[in-house]
C-alpha positions in Angstrom: 45.5 22.3 6.7 44.2 19.6 8.8 42.0 16.6 7.5 39.3 18.1 10.0 39.5 21.4 9.3 39.1 20.2 5.4 36.2 18.0 5.7 34.7 21.2 6.7 35.3 23.5 3.9 32.8 24.5 1.3 33.8 22.0 -1.2 33.5 19.4 1.5 29.8 20.6 1.7 29.5 20.5 -2.1 31.1 17.1 -2.4 28.2 16.0 -0.2 25.8 17.8 -2.2 26.6 16.4 -5.0 26.2 12.9 -3.8 24.0 11.6 -6.6 26.2 12.4 -9.5 28.6 10.0 -8.7 26.5 7.1 -6.8 24.5 5.7 -9.6 23.0 2.9 -7.2 21.2 3.6 -3.9 21.8 1.7 -0.7 19.3 0.0 0.9 17.6 1.3 4.2 17.1 -0.7 6.7 13.9 -1.3 7.4 12.7 -2.7 10.8 9.7 -5.8 9.9 6.1 -5.5 11.5 6.0 -9.1 12.6 9.3 -8.7 14.7 8.1 -5.6 16.7 8.8 -6.5 20.0 5.7 -3.9 21.3 3.4 -4.2 18.4 0.8 -1.1 18.9 -3.1 -0.6 18.1 -1.8 0.6 14.7 0.7 -1.9 13.4 -1.5 -4.5 15.0 -4.3 -3.2 12.5 -2.4 -3.0 9.5 -1.8 -6.7 9.0 -5.5 -7.5 10.7 -8.5 -4.8 10.2 -6.7 -3.1 7.1 -4.8 -6.2 5.6 -6.3 -6.5 2.5 -6.3 -2.5 1.3 -2.9 -2.0 3.7 0.2 -4.0 3.0 3.6 -4.2 5.7 6.9 -3.9 3.8 7.0 -7.4 3.4 3.8 -7.9 1.5 3.8 -4.8 -0.7 6.3 -5.8 -3.2 4.5 -9.0 -3.8 1.7 -6.8 -5.5 4.5 -5.1 -8.2 3.2 -5.6 -11.8 -0.6 -6.0 -10.3 -1.8 -3.5 -8.1 -4.8 -3.6 -10.5 -5.5 -7.1 -11.1 -4.3 -8.5 -7.4 -5.2 -5.4 -5.0 -8.3 -3.8 -7.0 -9.4 -6.1 -9.3 -9.9 -3.9 -12.1 -8.6 -3.6 -15.7 -5.2 -2.6 -16.8 -6.4 0.9 -18.2 -7.9 2.4 -14.7 -5.2 5.3 -13.7 -3.3 4.0 -10.9 -2.0 7.1 -8.6 1.1 7.1 -5.9 1.4 9.1 -2.8 4.9 9.1 -1.5 4.6 9.8 2.1 0.6 10.4 2.6 1.4 11.8 6.3 -1.7 11.9 7.8 -3.3 11.4 4.7 -5.3 14.7 4.0 -4.1 14.8 0.4 -4.3 11.2 -0.3 -8.0 10.9 1.1 -9.0 14.0 -0.9 -7.4 12.5 -4.1 -9.2 9.0 -3.3 -12.8 10.8 -3.0 -12.3 13.5 -5.3 -11.1 11.0 -8.4 -13.1 7.7 -7.8 -12.0 6.9 -11.2 -8.7 5.9 -10.7 -6.4 4.2 -8.2 -4.2 5.6 -5.6 -1.7 3.5 -3.6 0.3 5.7 -0.8 3.5 5.0 1.2 4.4 6.1 4.7 6.4 4.5 7.2 5.3 5.7 9.9 2.5 3.0 11.5 -0.1 5.4 12.6 -0.1 8.1 9.8 -0.5 5.1 7.7 -3.2 3.6 9.5 -5.0 7.2 9.6 -4.5 7.9 5.8 -6.5 4.3 4.6 -8.6 4.9 7.2 -10.0 8.9 6.2 -10.2 7.2 2.7 -12.2 4.1 4.0 -14.8 6.3 6.6 -15.5 7.8 3.1 -16.0 4.8 1.9 -13.7 4.9 -1.0 -12.8 1.7 -2.9 -10.0 3.1 -4.9 -7.3 3.5 -2.3 -4.4 1.5 -0.8 -1.7 1.9 1.2 1.8 0.3 1.9 4.2 0.6 4.4 7.5 1.2 2.2 10.4 3.4 2.3 10.9 5.5 -0.9 14.4 4.1 -1.4 12.8 0.9 -2.3 10.3 2.2 -4.8 11.8 0.0 -7.8 10.9 -3.0 -6.0 7.0 -2.0 -5.7 6.1 -1.3 -8.9 6.9 -1.8 -12.3 7.5 -0.1 -15.7 4.4 1.7 -17.2 1.9 0.0 -13.9 2.0 4.1 -12.5 0.3 7.9 -13.9 0.5 10.3 -11.5 2.9 10.5 -8.8 2.6 12.9 -5.7 5.9 14.0 -3.0 4.9 16.7 -0.2 6.9 18.2 1.9 9.4 15.3 1.9 11.8 15.7 5.0 14.1 18.3 3.8 17.7 16.9 5.3 19.1 20.1 5.5 22.3 19.1 7.5 25.1 18.8 5.4 25.7 15.3 5.7 22.2 14.4 5.0 21.1 15.5 1.2 21.9 11.8 0.2 18.6 10.8 2.6 16.2 13.0 -0.2 14.0 11.8 -2.0 14.1 13.5 -5.1 16.7 12.9 -6.4 18.3 11.8 -9.9 18.1 8.2 -9.6 14.4 7.8 -7.8 13.4 10.3 -10.4 14.6 7.9 -13.0 12.8 5.1 -11.5 9.6 7.1 -11.2 10.1 8.5 -15.2 10.2 4.6 -16.4 7.3 3.5 -13.7 4.7 6.3 -15.1 2.6 6.1 -18.6 3.5 8.7 -21.1 1.0 12.1 -20.0 1.5 11.5 -16.6 2.6 14.2 -14.2 4.9 14.1 -11.0 4.3 16.7 -8.5 6.7 17.5 -5.8 6.1 20.5 -3.1 8.2 21.5 -0.4 8.8 24.8 2.6 11.9 24.0 2.3 13.7 26.6 -0.1 17.1 24.8 0.3 15.7 21.9 -0.7 13.5 22.7 -3.7 17.0 24.6 -5.4 18.8 21.5 -4.7 16.0 19.4 -6.3 15.9 21.5 -9.4 19.4 20.2 -10.0 18.7 16.9 -9.6 15.3 17.1 -12.2 17.5 18.8 -14.6 19.4 16.1 -15.1 16.0 13.6 -15.8 14.1 12.7 -18.4 11.1 15.0 -17.4 9.7 17.9 -18.7 8.9 20.9 -16.3 5.5 22.4 -16.9 5.5 24.4 -14.2 7.2 26.0 -11.1 7.5 28.5 -9.0 9.0 29.4 -5.5 5.6 30.7 -4.1 2.5 28.8 -5.0 0.1 31.6 -3.5 1.5 34.8 -5.1 -0.5 34.9 -7.9 -3.8 33.0 -9.2 -3.1 30.4 -11.6 -4.5 26.8 -12.3 -2.3 25.0 -10.0 -3.0 27.5 -7.3 -6.4 26.9 -7.8 -6.2 22.8 -8.1 -3.9 22.9 -4.9 -5.2 20.8 -1.8 -3.6 22.3 1.3 -3.1 20.2 4.3 -3.0 21.5 7.7 0.5 21.9 7.9 0.6 23.5 4.9 -1.8 26.0 5.8 0.1 26.8 9.1 3.4 27.1 6.9 1.4 29.9 4.4 0.0 31.6 7.8 3.2 32.2 9.5 4.7 33.5 5.8 6.5 30.8 4.6 6.4 30.3 1.1 5.2 27.2 -0.5 8.1 26.0 -3.4 6.0 23.8 -6.4 7.0 22.4 -9.5 5.0 20.0 -11.8 6.6 17.7 -14.2 5.7 15.7 -16.7 6.7 12.4 -18.8 5.7 13.4 -22.9 
């Protein structure tokens, strides 16, 4: 068998899927700097101007590590601080901030337009408890300190379904270990996706983590329970369900 043919065998596919079983340190992603953009947009400009006190670029965001409560929100250390990884257009981000004024919320998003849309939704609703940063999840350990975070949301991340791409998936054992250490006891992590392939793959990564599974389902809308009742469906999620696509969901708990 030629080397090229060997690379295309199922075994090769499995080796690619098992990437995180052998890699202990994530490769730092290359993220372009906002201040060096050749053609700044209204959204990139808003990040460092109009919203600079509650929206942080990739260079300013890590300066808040260990100080999000005291430096950014100016509250005591007992106030819960939640994190949403990948806010998208910010529908859930704004919903959670509005519904829980007694909790803080920090969002992560890389793309400028949805980033600004997210924080704008919260600000228009007069939320004082929300902030956002342009940051890559594979650098999460540089953004929050151990014991600094409470609940974490990962909703509909890029599924990276190509055989060569599982190493880019956010819900992997390394990042799960980071989040576990960042969270305070009694906190949860919610993961939701329309990709069955990603979800089943992630379950194996979760097994290798320290988390306890509180609830999981391959179809969140298949039966009535508190997780379905509490679920906030974004516009895309509503489109998925109307198309008959099942929503995979799991809640993990740090005891």
